[in-house]
C-alpha positions as MATLAB code, in Angstrom:
seq = 'XXXXXXXXXXXXXXXXXXXXXXXXXXXXXXXXXXXXXXXXXXXXXXXXXXXXXXXXXXXXXXXXXXXXXXXXXXXXXXXXXXXXXXXXXXXXXXXXXXXXXXXXXXXXXXXXXXXXXXXXXXXXXXXXXXXXXXXXXXXXXXXXXXXXXXXXXXXXXXXXXXXXXXXXXXXXXXXXXXXXXXXXXXXXXXXXXXXXXXXXXXXXXXXXXXXXXXXXXXXXXXXXXXXXXXXXXXXXXXXXXXXXXXXXXXXXXXXXXXXXXXXXXXXXXXXXXXXXXXXXXXXXXXXXXXXXXXXXXXXXXXXXXXXXXXXXXXXXXXXXXXXXXXXXXXXXXXXXXXXXXXXXXXXXXXXXXXXXXXXXXXXXXXXXXXXXXXXXXXXXXXXXXXXXXXXXXXXXXXXXXXXXXXXXXXXXXXXXXXXXXXXXXXXXXXXXXXXXXXXXXXXXXXXXXXXXXXXXXXXXXXXXXXXXXXXXXXXXXXXXXXXXXXXXXXXXXXXXXXXXXXXX';
ca = [
     -18.996  -44.525  -15.954;
     -16.673  -41.100  -15.299;
     -15.267  -40.712  -12.178;
     -13.699  -37.776  -10.954;
     -10.156  -37.507  -10.793;
      -8.015  -35.896   -7.634;
      -6.980  -32.671   -9.647;
     -10.632  -32.142  -10.202;
     -11.537  -32.766   -6.791;
      -8.717  -30.624   -5.387;
      -9.805  -27.568   -7.864;
     -13.263  -28.065   -6.785;
     -12.696  -27.911   -3.163;
     -10.679  -24.927   -3.668;
     -13.368  -23.197   -5.732;
     -16.182  -23.982   -3.257;
     -13.814  -22.547   -0.555;
     -13.322  -19.572   -2.633;
     -17.029  -18.921   -3.175;
     -17.505  -19.257    0.655;
     -15.099  -16.738    1.485;
     -16.927  -14.580   -1.088;
     -19.972  -15.010    0.261;
     -18.524  -13.683    3.526;
     -17.016  -10.780    1.872;
     -20.020   -9.709    0.645;
     -21.807   -9.865    4.182;
     -18.803   -8.133    5.525;
     -18.259   -5.221    3.034;
     -21.283   -4.845    1.067;
     -22.992   -1.498    1.875;
     -20.960   -1.104    5.039;
     -18.066    0.927    6.236;
     -14.963   -0.985    7.166;
     -14.237   -1.918   10.588;
     -13.399   -4.784   12.192;
     -14.830   -6.635    9.099;
     -11.114   -5.639    7.391;
      -8.831   -7.659    9.742;
     -11.507  -10.391   10.110;
     -11.657  -10.973    6.458;
      -7.753  -10.996    6.128;
      -7.826  -13.708    8.915;
     -10.289  -15.644    6.758;
      -8.182  -15.260    3.937;
      -4.922  -16.722    5.544;
      -7.258  -19.804    6.779;
      -8.346  -19.989    3.256;
      -4.646  -19.724    2.005;
      -2.890  -22.235    4.509;
      -5.792  -24.591    4.097;
      -5.127  -24.767    0.370;
      -1.241  -25.043    0.447;
      -1.180  -27.028    3.556;
       0.451  -30.297    1.449;
       2.642  -28.294   -0.411;
       4.137  -25.819    2.286;
       3.427  -26.647    6.005;
       2.831  -23.971    8.471;
       5.751  -22.916   10.446;
       8.110  -20.100   12.057;
      10.159  -19.069    9.041;
      11.605  -15.731    7.513;
       8.174  -15.014    5.493;
       5.977  -15.172    8.554;
       7.724  -11.758    9.346;
       5.484   -9.948    6.650;
       2.477  -11.503    8.543;
       3.018   -9.228   11.556;
       2.659   -5.809    9.334;
      -0.447   -7.212    7.558;
      -1.922   -8.078   10.795;
      -1.376   -4.763   12.238;
      -2.248   -2.593    9.477;
      -5.438   -4.353    9.085;
      -6.702   -4.079   12.558;
      -5.803   -0.203   12.002;
      -9.369    0.001   10.478;
     -10.883   -1.228   14.005;
      -8.586    0.888   16.254;
      -7.950    4.239   13.714;
      -9.578    6.790   11.805;
      -7.523    8.511    9.538;
      -8.969    8.713    6.439;
      -5.782    9.261    4.521;
      -3.977    6.262    6.288;
      -7.136    3.883    5.847;
      -7.002    4.870    2.175;
      -3.317    3.788    2.045;
      -3.711    0.607    4.112;
      -6.149   -0.367    1.489;
      -3.453   -0.573   -1.197;
      -0.599   -1.453    1.189;
      -2.413   -4.387    2.791;
      -2.772   -6.382   -0.229;
       0.681   -5.655   -1.418;
       1.818   -6.795    1.753;
      -0.306  -10.128    1.437;
       1.092  -10.786   -1.802;
       4.626  -10.442   -1.038;
       4.056  -12.901    1.750;
       2.353  -15.219    0.184;
       4.864  -15.276   -2.788;
       7.917  -15.435   -0.606;
       6.292  -18.318    1.160;
       5.592  -20.324   -1.812;
       8.693  -19.341   -3.422;
      11.626  -21.909   -3.863;
      14.679  -21.956   -1.998;
      16.846  -20.575   -4.702;
      14.646  -18.328   -6.957;
      15.749  -17.980  -10.322;
      14.483  -14.396  -10.740;
      14.803  -11.211   -8.507;
      11.841  -10.994   -5.713;
      10.190   -7.850   -7.490;
       9.929   -9.749  -10.710;
       8.473  -12.531   -9.024;
       6.064  -10.310   -6.917;
       4.790   -8.888  -10.700;
       4.495  -12.448  -12.260;
       2.733  -13.708   -9.248;
       0.006  -10.651   -8.871;
      -0.441  -10.319  -12.360;
       0.789  -12.794  -14.740;
      -0.077  -16.010  -12.966;
      -3.303  -14.819  -11.443;
      -4.730  -13.652  -14.654;
      -3.962  -17.033  -16.204;
      -5.848  -18.763  -13.919;
      -8.895  -16.422  -14.004;
     -10.889  -18.729  -16.502;
     -10.017  -21.910  -14.491;
     -13.280  -21.401  -12.261;
     -15.640  -21.491  -15.235;
     -13.539  -24.473  -16.584;
     -13.793  -26.614  -12.991;
     -17.312  -25.746  -13.034;
     -18.221  -26.987  -16.199;
     -15.971  -30.272  -15.425;
     -17.838  -31.036  -12.465;
     -21.119  -30.607  -14.253;
     -19.948  -32.818  -16.670;
     -19.491  -35.561  -14.528;
     -23.219  -35.659  -13.790;
     -24.663  -34.983  -17.122;
     -24.150  -36.927  -20.146;
     -21.189  -36.015  -22.564;
     -23.470  -34.706  -25.373;
     -25.763  -32.396  -22.862;
     -22.470  -31.385  -21.025;
     -21.112  -30.026  -24.541;
     -24.777  -28.386  -25.136;
     -24.534  -26.622  -21.595;
     -21.017  -25.465  -22.321;
     -22.344  -23.923  -25.289;
     -25.214  -22.157  -23.755;
     -23.021  -20.789  -20.768;
     -20.495  -19.512  -23.582;
     -23.267  -17.971  -24.927;
     -24.859  -16.107  -22.151;
     -21.186  -14.988  -20.870;
     -20.836  -13.212  -24.457;
     -24.354  -11.958  -24.515;
     -24.157   -9.979  -20.973;
     -22.046   -7.452  -21.791;
     -24.226   -7.083  -25.186;
     -27.404   -6.990  -23.588;
     -26.259   -4.195  -21.405;
     -25.081   -1.930  -24.278;
     -28.190   -2.707  -25.744;
     -30.497   -1.874  -23.229;
     -29.106    1.018  -22.301;
     -29.432    2.417  -25.947;
     -33.016    1.185  -25.997;
     -33.795    2.992  -22.858;
     -32.061    5.952  -24.396;
     -33.915    6.149  -27.325;
     -37.420    5.520  -26.410;
     -38.889    6.920  -23.354;
     -41.652    4.580  -22.842;
     -39.235    1.633  -22.855;
     -37.450    3.283  -20.254;
     -40.519    3.824  -18.106;
     -41.435    0.000  -18.765;
     -37.817   -0.956  -17.466;
     -38.035    1.514  -14.344;
     -41.402   -0.474  -13.632;
     -39.829   -3.990  -13.846;
     -39.385   -4.338   -9.925;
     -42.991   -3.802   -9.573;
     -43.957   -5.880  -12.288;
     -41.796   -8.808  -10.740;
     -43.346   -8.268   -7.225;
     -40.644   -5.995   -6.001;
     -38.100   -8.222   -6.800;
     -34.675   -6.221   -7.095;
     -33.194   -8.146   -9.962;
     -30.531   -5.444  -10.847;
     -29.343   -5.224   -7.037;
     -29.302   -8.992   -7.233;
     -27.433   -9.211  -10.095;
     -25.004   -6.914   -8.456;
     -24.418   -8.585   -5.420;
     -24.072  -11.938   -7.467;
     -21.336  -10.598   -9.568;
     -19.445   -9.308   -6.652;
     -19.538  -12.527   -4.894;
     -18.627  -14.327   -8.664;
     -15.583  -11.897   -9.209;
     -14.270  -12.143   -5.318;
     -14.482  -16.023   -5.513;
     -12.565  -15.870   -9.097;
      -9.756  -13.668   -7.755;
      -9.182  -15.845   -4.590;
      -9.410  -18.811   -6.518;
      -6.625  -17.709   -9.527;
      -4.481  -15.920   -6.819;
      -4.135  -19.158   -4.686;
      -4.280  -21.471   -7.711;
      -1.317  -19.365   -9.191;
       0.679  -19.995   -6.159;
       0.019  -23.551   -5.961;
       0.732  -24.418   -9.224;
       2.601  -21.427  -11.445;
       2.891  -21.586  -14.979;
       6.699  -21.678  -16.414;
       7.764  -19.452  -19.159;
       9.312  -21.461  -21.824;
      12.881  -20.667  -20.905;
      12.104  -21.418  -17.440;
      10.696  -24.450  -18.270;
      13.666  -25.328  -20.529;
      16.202  -24.890  -17.812;
      14.178  -27.010  -15.319;
      14.209  -29.731  -17.613;
      17.552  -29.872  -18.131;
      17.194  -28.979  -22.123;
      19.577  -26.575  -23.913;
      18.022  -23.416  -24.445;
      18.284  -21.662  -27.771;
      21.810  -20.119  -28.449;
      20.543  -16.885  -29.142;
      19.113  -16.244  -25.796;
      21.711  -17.101  -23.288;
      24.289  -15.510  -25.604;
      22.343  -12.323  -25.413;
      22.049  -12.803  -21.762;
      25.297  -13.104  -21.092;
      26.525  -10.304  -23.460;
      23.514   -7.798  -21.505;
      25.142   -9.048  -17.958;
      28.686   -8.672  -18.778;
      28.454   -5.421  -20.903;
      25.825   -3.712  -18.582;
      26.658    0.195  -18.656;
      28.696    1.145  -15.393;
      30.050    4.545  -14.687;
      33.503    5.442  -14.950;
      35.181    5.960  -11.725;
      36.795    9.091  -12.805;
      33.358   10.439  -14.052;
      31.879    9.373  -10.531;
      34.518   10.807   -8.818;
      34.169   14.230  -10.205;
      30.526   14.198  -10.148;
      30.890   13.553   -6.354;
      33.422   16.332   -5.845;
      31.264   19.051   -7.932;
      28.012   17.823   -5.407;
      29.866   17.857   -2.499;
      31.629   21.333   -3.119;
      27.800   22.775   -3.593;
      26.480   21.062   -0.326;
      29.601   21.855    1.766;
      28.724   25.630    1.013;
      25.502   25.240    1.704;
      26.007   23.662    4.903;
      27.956   26.708    5.811;
      25.097   28.533    5.203;
      22.636   26.594    6.930;
      24.957   26.696   10.278;
      25.062   30.540    9.933;
      21.106   30.894    9.819;
      19.971   27.960   11.653;
      22.356   25.835   13.533;
      24.391   29.197   14.524;
      21.606   30.880   16.277;
      20.435   33.166   13.648;
      23.881   34.792   13.958;
      23.800   36.112   10.177;
      20.576   38.540    9.674;
      17.909   37.527    6.852;
      17.437   39.868    3.858;
      15.335   42.545    5.102;
      11.835   42.045    4.816;
      12.050   38.283    5.213;
      10.779   36.409    8.104;
      12.299   33.136    9.470;
       8.670   31.629    8.878;
       8.936   32.968    5.068;
      12.363   31.612    4.734;
      11.722   28.599    5.998;
       8.644   28.053    3.680;
      10.183   28.893    0.842;
      13.156   26.302    0.802;
      11.632   23.369    2.597;
      10.403   21.654   -0.476;
      13.610   22.203   -2.385;
      15.582   20.729    0.473;
      13.561   17.489    0.167;
      13.621   17.090   -3.641;
      17.209   17.682   -3.336;
      17.529   14.991   -0.762;
      15.816   12.653   -3.019;
      18.138   13.424   -5.597;
      21.135   12.696   -3.424;
      19.596    9.281   -2.445;
      19.319    8.176   -6.239;
      22.983    9.419   -6.957;
      24.080    7.613   -3.789;
      22.113    4.297   -4.999;
      23.731    4.809   -8.792;
      27.271    5.253   -7.339;
      27.209    2.053   -4.982;
      25.710   -0.435   -7.582;
      26.923    1.420  -10.844;
      30.207    2.804  -10.471;
      33.554    0.761  -11.294;
      36.116    0.067   -8.861;
      39.210   -0.460  -10.751;
      41.510   -0.466   -7.144;
      41.036   -0.629   -3.863;
      42.515    2.980   -3.489;
      39.999    4.363   -5.981;
      36.768    2.810   -4.174;
      38.380    4.197   -0.944;
      38.186    7.707   -2.611;
      34.757    7.318   -3.962;
      33.699    5.986   -0.683;
      35.132    8.984    1.072;
      33.445   11.266   -1.453;
      30.119    9.329   -0.558;
      30.561    9.735    3.167;
      30.623   13.657    2.451;
      27.536   13.282    0.344;
      25.707   11.541    2.879;
      26.972   13.770    5.855;
      25.899   17.187    3.802;
      22.403   15.172    3.105;
      21.784   14.929    6.820;
      22.566   18.508    7.304;
      19.828   19.178    4.563;
      17.388   17.034    6.217;
      18.119   18.411    9.743;
      17.525   22.388    7.810;
      14.301   21.223    6.428;
      13.122   19.685    9.579;
      14.173   22.893   11.397;
      12.162   24.797    8.641;
       9.167   22.879    8.844;
       9.384   23.018   12.773;
       9.447   27.114   12.116;
       6.559   27.177    9.619;
       4.481   25.031   12.058;
       5.374   27.329   15.165;
       3.928   29.726   12.674;
       1.031   28.666   10.996;
      -0.130   25.677   13.263;
      -0.019   22.061   13.106;
      -1.441   19.767   10.109;
      -1.488   16.008    9.333;
       0.139   16.583    5.796;
       3.180   18.748    7.759;
       3.371   16.015   10.569;
       3.655   13.316    7.686;
       6.393   15.187    5.991;
       8.408   15.157    9.769;
       7.700   11.476    9.659;
       8.956   11.132    5.673;
      12.221   13.007    6.590;
      13.338   10.772    9.372;
      12.445    8.055    7.171;
      14.910    9.423    4.605;
      17.493    9.973    7.447;
      17.403    6.341    8.486;
      17.892    5.251    4.685;
      21.029    7.228    4.654;
      21.971    5.913    7.835;
      21.916    2.609    6.271;
      23.775    3.393    3.157;
      26.327    4.938    5.142;
      26.794    1.552    6.923;
      26.728    0.205    3.351;
      29.839    1.976    2.679;
      31.848    0.272    4.878;
      30.068   -3.236    5.327;
      29.770   -4.431    1.648;
      27.954   -7.650    2.364;
      24.947   -5.583    4.144;
      21.882   -6.271    2.015;
      20.757   -2.852    1.458;
      17.601   -3.282   -0.347;
      16.274   -5.819    2.002;
      17.201   -3.488    4.776;
      15.323   -0.589    2.840;
      12.159   -2.758    2.472;
      12.130   -3.741    6.094;
      12.610   -0.211    7.493;
       9.716    0.752    4.842;
       7.212   -1.515    5.935;
       8.086   -1.074    9.739;
       7.800    2.826    9.208;
       4.527    2.666    7.457;
       3.378    0.423   10.361;
       4.528    2.972   13.180;
       2.807    5.881   11.334;
      -0.268    3.928   11.255;
      -0.108    3.465   14.923;
       1.542    6.835   16.107;
      -1.972    8.162   16.140;
      -1.151   11.058   13.953;
      -4.609   13.287   14.250;
      -3.910   12.933   18.369;
      -0.649   14.311   17.681;
      -1.400   17.339   15.664;
      -4.208   18.250   18.006;
      -1.702   18.487   20.842;
       0.649   20.225   18.853;
      -2.112   22.802   18.179;
      -3.479   22.940   21.628;
       0.279   23.369   23.106;
       0.447   26.422   20.536;
      -2.720   27.872   21.422;
      -1.993   27.846   25.268;
       1.426   29.521   24.177;
       0.239   31.935   21.382;
      -3.744   32.128   21.974;
      -4.267   30.798   18.149;
      -5.849   27.896   17.267;
      -7.947   26.278   14.061;
     -10.647   24.457   15.747;
     -12.469   24.257   12.572;
      -9.599   22.050   11.090;
      -9.474   19.896   14.319;
     -12.883   19.234   14.151;
     -12.457   17.762   10.326;
      -9.947   14.967   11.977;
     -10.429   11.717   13.104;
     -12.188   10.761   16.265;
      -9.078   10.497   18.136;
      -9.313   14.257   18.384;
     -12.662   14.266   20.450;
     -11.098   13.634   23.984;
      -8.473   16.285   23.601;
     -11.122   18.951   22.515;
     -13.088   18.119   25.599;
     -10.028   18.531   27.341;
      -9.273   21.885   26.362;
     -12.946   22.797   26.956;
     -12.637   21.823   30.408;
      -9.238   24.055   30.660;
      -9.960   26.959   28.472;
     -14.013   27.317   28.107;
     -13.860   30.303   26.060;
     -11.962   28.959   23.458;
     -13.677   30.015   20.301;
     -14.828   27.249   17.459;
     -14.437   24.304   20.015;
     -18.237   23.766   20.787;
     -18.653   23.906   16.939;
     -16.200   21.106   16.208;
     -17.650   18.896   18.967;
     -21.018   19.325   17.743;
     -19.636   18.462   14.383;
     -18.045   15.140   15.769;
     -21.459   14.427   17.347;
     -23.429   14.870   13.934;
     -20.822   12.606   12.203;
     -21.240   10.179   14.709;
     -25.275   10.203   15.001;
     -25.720    9.965   11.201;
     -22.712    7.147   10.649;
     -24.092    4.965   13.281;
     -22.941    1.460   12.396;
     -25.302   -0.598   10.755;
     -23.683   -3.776   11.659;
     -21.062   -4.930   14.000;
     -18.830   -5.304   11.114;
     -18.441   -1.347   10.851;
     -17.169   -1.003   14.752;
     -14.143    1.210   15.232;
     -12.656    1.716   18.446;
     -11.731    5.417   18.213;
     -15.460    5.821   17.236;
     -16.823    4.443   19.925;
     -14.551    6.149   22.508;
     -15.439    9.508   21.251;
     -19.068    8.397   21.294;
     -18.885    7.439   25.052;
     -16.748   10.588   25.448;
     -19.155   12.857   24.217;
     -22.149   11.439   26.041;
     -20.700   12.129   29.462;
];
């Protein structure tokens, strides 16, 4: 009589737990808006993950836990804020950070491949390689309860059903399109089956199966990653083929690098142009407008014309800086000092460009008002400035892990943007501009998130004559009434606070 082996039992438990998580995921998200359900499911995933890997990696404070902080903060943003753009970006950022966190947590102490390659390998290669495993585990579990002959027949039936499903969908669609009576019969199937919504039931079942398969395959890939042939040979102590290491050695030793003279020439030319640009900027912006603009050009139009170009040039400079730091030859200490000085000038000129772009955008906002996009660009310029400051430190501190610092700054900056309250900041800026100039776009404020409601109510109390505020508030009332939460899982703090404020 057959008995279950330990791996089968372990995989079976892992699959059952994934199925339970998938059922909870269906309950939290199917047909519902995202709210407190998002951070709740993230917590459920972490419980599932740590329960699965507890025998291999115990839960303790370690560097990888730092990534759990932005994951949780960005997840809770769905229950606190209502800026649509940031919430859409969070739907991409949170899974990416979870993959980075779990991959880092389960990685070896001395990984043999760069971290970005490990992320891609874990997120795609390992996960996809284990996608068929849930069906294998299910068949194994059935084979212990069914005789060998019957289990093989059951496996064949299951394979036939899986293969026939897409064919069945295609054939039914074609037949329904070809014969109107057949199409009517299909439409009446819910009535013929006493109102059973078979299509909806299949969609829900497919939802659960897909989520369970994805969770199982990802965690299974973390627990037992499949090795590449070359990795397996190295770990087993075998000599890899002669051609592969020779090629790798040749590639690493002959990697193309920029000649120091070429690099210095490029930097001298760029810096000459940038120094001339900096002189012009001091004349028009930083010098209090001592130089006059050409006739017919206002400061607002001047700012609008050059802002985008400055941001693009800044990104080009960042690319040049990274190439020179990691790709330029350093034949001697004196040459490297000269290159380092040129790079320092490049960073300084880039700082002037960022300051100019920042002032240009500020002037444009004073003329035309504040928007979410313009405020996000402000934040992006401050983020670029932080990257250049780190690069400047790298020039004099060679051991600084620049790429790691960039990753940490990027995650930190993104979390800050989420919790800064960008919609409220846009509303405050426009209200202050209204009090100074008497101009405001109340319709635009009415299109922002619910954080704007208390500010609009305060504006109405102070300036009841302001046009468009009542319509904007009425729009918020309609949005709240039409989007009343169907379940507690859709709870959002800013929406609840706005509803309370409108009721007063």
